[in-house]
Phi, psi and omega in degrees: 000136177244126178237122183247134174223120181050245183264357183250138175236129175256135180240135176223118180231144168256122185243144175287150180276070179214162187302327179294347183296328180299318179294323179295315178299313183301311182300315182294321178295318180292323178289343180286352176098039175298144173294153182304326181290335184246351186306309183295318182296311179296318179296318180294313182292322177296320179298316179296318180299311182291316179301314177300319179295317180298318184282323194240353186276356181073025181280153180253164176305132180096343174292157181236155174237152180245123177252130176233140178216148170240125188235131170233169182307323183240016182212144171213140168235126181235135175224145181236121177261117187245351179075000180282184185280351179084181179207164177264112183296344178281340182264125178253133179259141183299335181270004182300145175274212185261355185308304180290329177294319177298315179303312183297321187276318191262334180279158171286324173197158179206165179186187180229154173225157178149174336286177355289151183069193180210141178217148172241138181226159173212160175231143173237115187234114178249012183294334182274353179088358178277140178290310178222144177274110183275347184259028181296148172257149172272149181301139180291324176217172181282358179258001182269132175250357181251106179267331180222155175294000000 
């Protein structure tokens, strides 16, 4: 569901825990009116978020994930609640792909929340005119949703 008010659009989707879910999420986010400067970045990060949940959250066929987003022309916050067991963002596995590296590089900030359930979120913020936020902090723990004051 997409709800638009003035300059802000809220997106709320229930996604199946299957590979095609990433394309569904990407399409809905792009249709929500992302600004040209952030569209590709948000779509890419959302794809990684959903794909990682499908691959690594231990979800079964028939399980669902909830994607929520707040979108403005130069800002987006996207979060994915997958009901999985979560992970510690401080621990890197040698077999890891590029998902978390992309989060660190392309997002303005990102983090995890839980319990109950588990969610990963990211923000892309171009309101300040900066292309990328280089002073990002990494989450202190996998339970922290506050990266900055």
